[in-house]
C-alpha positions in Angstrom: -57.5 -33.2 104.8 -59.5 -31.0 102.5 -63.0 -30.4 103.8 -64.4 -30.6 100.2 -63.1 -34.1 99.8 -64.7 -35.1 103.0 -68.0 -33.6 102.0 -67.9 -35.3 98.6 -67.2 -38.6 100.3 -70.3 -38.1 102.5 -72.6 -36.5 99.9 -72.0 -38.7 96.9 -73.6 -41.9 98.5 -76.5 -39.8 99.7 -77.0 -38.3 96.2 -76.8 -41.8 94.6 -79.4 -43.0 97.1 -81.7 -40.0 96.3 -81.4 -40.4 92.5 -81.9 -44.1 92.5 -84.9 -43.9 94.7 -86.6 -41.6 92.2 -88.3 -43.5 89.4 -86.4 -42.3 86.4 -86.8 -45.6 84.6 -90.1 -44.5 83.1 -88.4 -41.7 81.2 -86.2 -44.1 79.2 -87.0 -46.8 76.7 -87.1 -50.4 77.9 -83.8 -52.4 77.8 -81.7 -49.2 77.8 -79.9 -50.0 81.1 -76.6 -48.3 80.0 -78.4 -45.0 79.4 -80.3 -45.3 82.7 -77.1 -46.0 84.7 -75.2 -43.2 82.9 -78.0 -40.8 83.8 -77.9 -41.9 87.4 -74.2 -41.3 87.6 -74.4 -37.9 85.9 -77.3 -36.7 88.0 -75.7 -38.0 91.2 -72.5 -36.1 90.5 -74.4 -32.9 89.6 -76.4 -33.1 92.7 -73.4 -33.8 94.9 -71.5 -30.9 93.3 -74.4 -28.5 94.0 -74.8 -29.7 97.6 -71.1 -29.5 98.4 -70.6 -26.1 96.9 -73.7 -24.8 98.7 -72.4 -26.0 102.0 -68.9 -24.6 101.4 -70.4 -21.2 100.4 -72.7 -21.2 103.4 -69.6 -22.0 105.6 -67.6 -19.1 104.1 -70.6 -16.8 104.5 -71.0 -17.6 108.2 -67.3 -17.3 108.8 -67.2 -13.9 107.2 -70.2 -12.7 109.2 -68.5 -13.6 112.4 
């Protein structure tokens, strides 16, 4: 199985947990739940993309050094 897919499966729940634990509701107007949930999804996907690519690049760098 592709290592990126495994990392995404592990990191996406973690990034959702991190984003939802932050208090982003105060940046939106009241009763705008669709916008808040959309922002959570987008921020979670961005965060997971950055983490996975950082881990993959770090792995490739370490392999090339050895």
